C-alpha positions as CSV (number, residue, x, y, z in Angstrom):
1,X,0.1,0.3,0.2
2,X,2.9,2.1,0.8
3,X,3.9,2.1,-3.2
4,X,0.0,3.3,-4.4
5,X,-0.1,6.1,-1.4
6,X,3.7,7.5,-3.5
7,X,2.2,7.0,-6.6
8,X,-0.8,9.9,-5.9
9,X,1.0,12.3,-4.2
10,X,3.6,11.6,-7.1
11,X,0.6,12.5,-9.3
12,X,-0.8,15.0,-7.6
13,X,2.4,16.7,-7.0
14,X,3.2,16.8,-10.7
15,X,-0.2,18.0,-11.9
16,X,0.0,21.1,-9.5
17,X,3.4,21.9,-10.4
18,X,2.5,21.3,-14.1
19,X,-0.9,23.3,-14.0
20,X,-1.9,24.8,-10.9
21,X,-4.9,25.4,-8.4
22,X,-6.7,24.8,-12.5
23,X,-6.9,23.3,-15.3
24,X,-8.2,24.4,-18.7
25,X,-11.0,22.1,-20.3
26,X,-8.1,21.8,-23.3
27,X,-5.5,20.3,-20.6
28,X,-7.7,17.9,-18.3
29,X,-8.5,17.0,-21.9
30,X,-4.8,15.7,-22.3
31,X,-4.4,14.6,-18.6
32,X,-7.7,12.2,-18.9
33,X,-6.2,11.0,-22.2
34,X,-9.2,11.8,-24.5
35,X,-8.8,11.9,-28.5
36,X,-9.0,15.8,-28.7
37,X,-10.4,18.4,-27.2
38,X,-14.0,18.5,-29.0
39,X,-14.4,15.2,-27.8
40,X,-13.8,16.3,-24.4
41,X,-16.1,19.4,-24.8
42,X,-19.0,17.1,-26.1
43,X,-18.6,14.6,-23.7
44,X,-18.8,17.5,-20.9
45,X,-21.7,19.1,-22.8
46,X,-23.2,15.8,-22.8
47,X,-22.9,15.4,-18.6
48,X,-21.0,12.1,-19.4
49,X,-17.6,13.7,-17.5
50,X,-18.2,12.9,-13.5
51,X,-16.3,15.9,-12.7
52,X,-17.1,19.5,-11.6
53,X,-16.8,22.3,-14.3
54,X,-16.3,25.8,-13.0
55,X,-16.8,28.8,-14.0
56,X,-14.6,32.9,-13.0
57,X,-16.0,36.0,-13.5
58,X,-14.5,38.1,-15.7
59,X,-12.2,35.4,-17.4
60,X,-13.4,33.1,-20.4
61,X,-13.5,30.2,-20.6
62,X,-14.6,26.4,-17.8
63,X,-11.8,25.0,-15.4
64,X,-11.7,22.0,-13.4
65,X,-9.6,22.3,-9.6
66,X,-6.6,19.9,-9.7
67,X,-7.2,18.3,-6.4
68,X,-11.3,17.3,-7.8
69,X,-9.5,15.8,-11.1
70,X,-6.8,14.0,-8.5
71,X,-9.4,12.5,-6.8
72,X,-10.7,11.4,-10.0
73,X,-8.0,9.7,-11.0
74,X,-7.0,7.9,-7.8
75,X,-10.7,6.7,-7.7
76,X,-9.9,5.0,-11.3
């Protein structure tokens, strides 16, 4: 079990280091392995992505919290 914890922590740290607190949907689509951003965007629209998508006032685009994505990846 310790090796799983190390892997989970390294994944979390890598995502925070590379993307910061928030990921754009384009970045999230790459991390999740979708074939294209368009395919991911359609999955979001259809409600097939089990992550909370957020919008920020005064900023263009939609985002996913890195911590939410990390939790989702660990649950797989």
